[in-house]
Structures are given as structure tokens and as C-alpha cells.
FIFIDREN-822688 format. One record per residue (C-alpha): x, y, z; residue in three letters. Coordinates in pm, 1 decimal. Example, Ala and Ser with C-alpha at 12.3 -4.5 7.8 and 13.67 -1.06 7.14 Angstrom:
# FIFIDREN-822688
         u         v         w  lolum
    1230.0    -450.0     780.0    Ala
    1367.0    -106.0     714.0    Ser
END
This chain:
# FIFIDREN-822688
         u         v         w  lolum
     560.0   -4383.2    2962.6    Met
     211.2   -4445.4    3087.8    Ser
     108.2   -4806.2    3091.4    Lys
    -226.9   -4976.2    3142.9    Ile
    -182.0   -5291.0    3350.1    Phe
    -320.5   -5527.3    3093.4    Ile
    -142.5   -5542.6    2758.1    Ser
    -319.1   -5556.2    2428.0    Leu
     -69.4   -5810.9    2304.9    Phe
    -152.3   -6054.8    2581.6    Cys
    -524.0   -6000.2    2534.3    Trp
    -489.9   -6069.5    2162.3    Ser
    -330.2   -6404.9    2240.0    Ile
    -601.7   -6486.7    2492.2    Ile
    -880.1   -6392.5    2253.6    Leu
    -728.7   -6588.3    1966.7    Phe
    -674.0   -6903.1    2168.8    Ser
    -965.1   -6889.8    2410.4    Ser
   -1196.1   -7104.0    2202.4    Gly
   -1489.7   -6863.8    2240.8    Phe
   -1756.1   -6920.0    1973.2    Pro
   -1732.4   -6673.0    1688.9    Gln
   -2104.6   -6606.4    1701.0    Thr
   -2334.7   -6556.6    1996.7    Val
   -2656.0   -6578.7    1801.1    Gly
   -2603.6   -6225.4    1674.3    Ala
   -2688.0   -6092.3    1329.7    Glu
   -2316.5   -6067.4    1239.7    Glu
   -2024.9   -6291.5    1342.0    Pro
   -1805.7   -6175.1    1626.3    Ile
   -1460.0   -6160.0    1473.4    Thr
   -1119.2   -6150.1    1638.7    Ile
   -1081.0   -5802.5    1489.9    Ser
   -1399.9   -5681.8    1658.4    Ala
   -1285.5   -5821.9    1993.3    Arg
    -947.7   -5654.0    1968.9    Asn
   -1091.9   -5323.3    1848.0    Asn
   -1345.2   -5309.6    2131.3    Ala
   -1079.0   -5383.9    2391.1    Leu
    -842.0   -5132.1    2232.6    Thr
   -1104.8   -4858.4    2267.5    Ala
   -1150.9   -4939.3    2637.3    Ala
    -775.8   -4946.6    2703.9    Val
    -720.4   -4625.5    2506.6    Asn
    -991.8   -4448.1    2705.0    Tyr
    -852.2   -4562.4    3039.3    Leu
    -499.5   -4470.5    2931.5    Ser
    -616.2   -4123.5    2829.3    Ala
    -797.3   -4087.4    3161.3    Lys
    -483.9   -4191.3    3349.1    Lys
    -279.7   -3929.7    3163.4    Asn
    -549.3   -3657.3    3177.4    Cys
    -566.1   -3637.1    2798.1    Gln
    -912.1   -3487.0    2773.8    Ile
    -926.1   -3484.2    2392.5    Asp
    -842.8   -3854.6    2374.7    Lys
   -1090.4   -3932.2    2650.0    Met
   -1359.2   -3775.2    2433.1    Glu
   -1228.3   -3953.4    2121.7    Gln
   -1258.0   -4300.9    2271.2    Phe
   -1573.9   -4257.1    2478.0    Ser
   -1946.5   -4216.6    2440.3    Leu
   -2047.5   -3971.8    2712.1    Gln
   -2400.3   -3995.0    2844.2    Leu
   -2337.3   -3671.8    3033.5    Leu
   -2130.4   -3373.0    2928.9    Lys
   -1771.3   -3422.6    3040.5    Leu
   -1729.0   -3187.3    3335.1    Asp
   -1355.0   -3221.7    3355.7    Glu
   -1051.0   -3043.3    3224.2    Asp
    -681.7   -3120.4    3249.2    Glu
    -636.3   -2917.1    3565.8    Arg
    -921.6   -3078.8    3758.8    Thr
    -814.6   -3420.6    3632.2    Cys
    -461.8   -3373.7    3761.5    Gln
    -590.2   -3277.1    4105.8    Lys
    -745.9   -3620.9    4141.1    His
    -551.5   -3821.9    3887.7    Gln
    -606.3   -4188.2    3811.4    Leu
    -294.1   -4375.2    3921.1    Gln
    -350.4   -4722.0    3778.5    Asn
    -615.3   -4900.2    3573.0    Ala
    -671.8   -5271.1    3529.0    Glu
    -917.0   -5444.0    3296.1    Val
   -1036.5   -5737.8    3505.8    Thr
   -1293.5   -5889.0    3269.6    Asp
   -1395.1   -5851.4    2906.4    Tyr
   -1661.1   -6028.5    2704.3    Ile
   -1836.1   -5974.7    2373.3    Met
   -2215.2   -5984.4    2362.1    Ala
   -2255.7   -5914.6    1990.7    Ser
   -2064.1   -5780.9    1693.1    Ser
   -2119.3   -5424.0    1817.4    Asp
   -2129.9   -5464.8    2196.4    Leu
   -1878.3   -5566.9    2461.0    Ala
   -1888.3   -5543.7    2839.5    Leu
   -1570.7   -5441.6    3019.1    Val
   -1502.3   -5455.5    3392.0    Ser
   -1218.5   -5248.7    3533.7    Ala
   -1054.3   -5149.7    3860.6    Lys
    -940.8   -4787.4    3887.9    Leu
    -691.2   -4686.4    4151.6    Asp
    -706.7   -4321.8    4270.5    Tyr
    -507.0   -4158.3    4550.5    Pro
    -798.7   -4178.4    4795.4    Asp
   -1022.3   -4455.8    4662.6    Lys
   -1055.1   -4764.0    4446.6    Ile
   -1335.9   -4771.5    4190.6    Val
   -1471.9   -5087.9    4031.7    Val
   -1702.1   -5068.8    3734.7    Gln
   -1860.8   -5265.9    3454.1    Thr
   -1935.4   -5062.4    3142.5    Ser
   -2045.9   -5123.1    2783.6    Pro
   -1821.7   -5062.5    2486.2    Val
   -2029.6   -5006.9    2173.1    Val
   -1967.5   -4963.9    1803.9    Lys
   -2111.7   -4635.1    1681.9    Val
   -2070.6   -4520.6    1319.4    Ser
   -1794.4   -4774.5    1271.8    Gly
   -1595.6   -4671.5    1580.9    Lys
   -1577.8   -4841.7    1919.2    Trp
   -1657.6   -4622.1    2220.7    Lys
   -1630.2   -4677.2    2595.3    Phe
   -1962.1   -4568.8    2751.3    Val
   -1914.2   -4338.4    3049.9    Thr
   -2131.1   -4180.9    3321.9    Asp
   -2341.9   -4486.2    3404.3    Ile
   -2414.4   -4476.9    3776.0    Asn
   -2618.5   -4753.9    3932.7    Asn
   -2702.4   -4530.4    4229.5    His
   -2889.7   -4267.2    4028.7    His
   -3186.4   -4335.8    3803.8    Ser
   -3180.2   -4186.7    3458.1    Phe
   -3500.1   -4060.1    3302.5    Val
   -3617.0   -4164.8    2958.0    Thr
   -3616.1   -3847.1    2751.2    Thr
   -3606.6   -3966.4    2391.3    Glu
   -3871.1   -4172.1    2215.5    Lys
   -3796.4   -4539.6    2276.4    Ile
   -3907.2   -4812.5    2038.5    Lys
   -4201.8   -5004.6    2191.5    Pro
   -4035.7   -5337.3    2111.6    Glu
   -3746.3   -5250.3    2347.0    Ile
   -3977.4   -5187.5    2641.8    Val
   -4183.0   -5494.1    2548.4    Asn
   -3870.5   -5710.3    2550.4    Gly
   -3771.0   -5584.7    2897.2    Ile
   -4121.7   -5629.8    3037.5    Asn
   -4155.5   -5976.4    2885.0    Thr
   -3829.2   -6082.0    3047.0    Tyr
   -3932.2   -5945.2    3388.1    Leu
   -4280.9   -6095.7    3367.5    Asn
   -4118.7   -6428.6    3278.6    Ser
   -3922.9   -6407.5    3603.0    Ile
   -4237.9   -6320.9    3796.2    Lys
   -4424.1   -6620.4    3654.5    Thr
   -4121.1   -6854.4    3659.1    Ala
   -4153.4   -6890.3    3281.2    Asn
   -3816.6   -7045.8    3194.7    Gln
   -3879.0   -7032.4    2820.3    Lys
   -3956.4   -6659.4    2835.7    Gly
   -3647.0   -6593.3    3046.1    Met
   -3430.2   -6774.6    2793.8    Glu
   -3595.5   -6600.5    2498.4    Met
   -3574.4   -6243.5    2633.3    Tyr
   -3276.2   -6278.5    2865.9    Gly
   -2913.9   -6343.7    2778.6    Lys
   -2640.3   -6498.5    2988.9    Lys
   -2286.4   -6422.4    2877.0    Leu
   -2136.6   -6672.2    3121.0    Gly
   -1849.9   -6659.7    3365.3    Gly
   -2060.1   -6512.7    3647.6    Val
   -2236.3   -6716.4    3913.8    Glu
   -2616.3   -6707.7    3891.3    Glu
   -2640.6   -6602.1    4253.0    Glu
   -2485.4   -6266.9    4161.9    Gln
   -2796.8   -6177.0    3963.7    Asp
   -3062.2   -6075.7    4214.0    Gly
   -3344.7   -6100.9    3961.5    Met
   -3276.1   -6467.3    3887.9    Leu
   -3309.5   -6539.9    4257.2    Ala
   -3661.4   -6398.8    4235.0    Ala
   -3779.7   -6713.6    4058.4    Thr
   -3756.1   -6881.5    4399.4    Lys
   -3918.1   -6589.9    4579.4    Ser
   -4279.3   -6563.4    4694.3    Ala
   -4293.4   -6191.5    4618.4    Ser
   -4146.0   -6013.2    4318.2    Phe
   -4240.0   -5668.5    4189.3    Glu
   -4063.0   -5462.9    3924.7    Phe
   -4064.4   -5123.5    3759.2    Asn
   -3870.9   -5016.3    3449.3    Val
   -3751.4   -4678.3    3575.0    Ala
   -3581.4   -4566.3    3253.7    Gly
   -3450.6   -4670.4    2914.6    Val
   -3179.0   -4494.6    2718.0    Lys
   -3047.5   -4574.3    2370.3    Met
   -2668.9   -4575.1    2342.0    Ile
   -2639.9   -4728.6    1994.3    Ala
   -2870.7   -4848.4    1719.1    Glu
   -2888.8   -5199.6    1862.4    Thr
   -2798.0   -5128.6    2226.7    Val
   -2983.2   -4962.2    2513.7    Ala
   -2948.8   -4948.0    2890.4    Ile
   -3234.7   -4980.8    3134.4    Thr
   -3271.1   -4894.9    3500.8    Ser
   -3483.6   -5161.3    3670.6    Ile
   -3627.8   -5129.3    4019.5    Lys
   -3723.6   -5453.4    4189.7    Thr
   -3879.3   -5551.9    4519.8    Lys
   -3809.9   -5907.0    4628.4    Ile
   -3992.4   -6004.6    4946.4    Asn
   -4009.1   -5636.4    5036.8    Gly
   -3641.2   -5566.8    4972.3    Lys
   -3588.7   -5279.7    4728.8    Leu
   -3310.6   -5285.3    4471.4    Asn
   -3217.7   -5095.6    4156.3    Glu
   -2968.0   -5193.7    3889.7    Gln
   -2878.0   -5084.6    3538.1    Val
   -2876.8   -5354.4    3272.2    Tyr
   -2779.7   -5365.7    2906.0    Val
   -3049.5   -5448.8    2651.4    Val
   -2949.6   -5538.1    2297.6    Tyr
   -3100.0   -5663.5    1974.1    Leu
   -3038.6   -6028.1    1892.4    Glu
   -3238.3   -6248.2    1655.8    Asp
   -3492.7   -5965.0    1615.5    Asn
   -3559.8   -5960.5    1990.1    Lys
   -3450.1   -5705.4    2248.8    Trp
   -3287.5   -5904.5    2527.7    Lys
   -3171.5   -5816.6    2878.5    Val
   -2818.0   -5928.7    2965.4    Ile
   -2915.0   -6096.8    3288.4    Ser
   -2587.7   -6204.3    3445.4    Asp
   -2399.5   -5874.2    3427.3    Arg
   -2546.9   -5549.1    3549.3    Phe
   -2364.6   -5219.1    3504.5    Leu
   -2186.7   -5120.5    3820.4    Leu
   -1990.2   -4826.2    3954.3    Thr
   -1880.0   -4850.9    4314.8    Ala
   -1591.8   -4718.6    4521.6    Ser
   -1420.3   -4789.6    4851.6    Ile
   -1195.3   -4545.5    5039.6    Pro
    -826.3   -4606.2    5094.1    Lys
    -549.5   -4433.4    5286.2    Asn
    -171.8   -4428.7    5277.1    Glu
    -135.8   -4707.6    5529.6    Asn
    -347.8   -5004.9    5425.4    Pro
    -333.1   -5312.9    5647.5    Val
    -219.8   -5610.7    5444.1    Lys
    -362.2   -5950.3    5531.0    Val
    -151.7   -6262.1    5478.7    Asp
END
């Protein structure tokens, strides 16, 4: 029987006893049920992916691109193991999940949103930090204003603005967020390359930055909290892979 590395039972115990606050300044309280349901959706999606169950993959995911995969192509390059390495709630309808995926020829690490859409939790797929997405639908001006206000606050070292329009979920060192380092930089330029809605209160944004001439682009989550659209500053969305072969060299 297929098995995802991390068990829902253990996660339920962790979530219940972790002492996390039940609200993160969101409009609705973050309940234990919401935490478990969000994690269940992520685990169910990864389990379906591991077993090449295309229908279930579609059931538990929100696909930004049309799924270009069938059972046959999946089995040719089948996921061998999946491990949820980190999981945190941002609001009552948004969680961020980090996972490590083990394929025959590579290891993929990714951080992805899980969102509540029409009462059901969905794992958001097809977010690639190496390719910009283009804004095609009409985006609410307040979303773009929130992103720009946050970035301008960084540029002007406005701590109050950064706190008002940025959100730290915790558990990640500040140094891992390249934009926060820009507050100490003599040169910081930015461009909001794209914004895409993925739920009523959640969007993703591709942000290009130049810090002292060094170009960078990352995808961040933006969500509605306290009537403000805020950038989650200490976790960008990542998909990266490293190759592996049949004879890895183990280091003691």
C-alpha cells in the first residue's frame, strides 16, 4: 500500500499540541480542523501523484496550467517517495507546504500554497519560480497597491510599512529572504512582473528585484488580512531540482 512519509496522525498530534496561536490576525480563526484539512489535501495530492492516480490528482489540486499528464506518462517517470518537510497556516483559507519529492533521476524540493476554494482545500500546482507568469485577468487595484507599498517600504527602509504590508510566518531565518536584505543595500530596484489570483483572498505575484546590480526573481504569496493585501515575506514559492544517480556517495 502506498504510503506518504509523514502520517496524518502524527501531524494531528503536532498541530494540537504545538501551541500555535489560533488566529494570525485573519478575518476568521484558524481552527485545528482547518489545519488538518489543509494538510490532508496536500498529502492526498502527493499520494495520488505517487500512485499516478490522475483523477485524484485533479480532485485535490488547483492547477494553474492544464495537467499535461496521463497515467502512462506518469508511470514512465513515477514519483518514488514524498515527504512534507514543513507546513504552516497563514490564514483560515491559506497554508504553505514544503515538500521533497524523490524521482528515479532527481530530487525536487518545493514550497506551494494550499488554498480553500468553494469549501474545499486544494494543493496549488504548476508554480515555477524560473518562469514569469503574465497577468491575464483583471486584478483588483488594492492587491497591486499592497505589493507596491510593501516593496516601496523596503526601498525607503520604512519599517512600519514593511510590517503593515508584509507578513512573516516565522520559522525561517531573515537572511533567506533576499528582499529583506535590501534594507541594508545602497541600491534596490523592483518590478512586479505578474499577479495571478488563485482564490478569493489569495494571489501569487512574481517580483523581479535588482539589489546592487544583482538580478533576482521570486514568486510570493499575497493574501488578504485585516482588509490589507500583504506579501508573505519570509517564504517565497520555490520549485528546484537536483540530479541523482544510482550510486550516490554518502558522507559520514
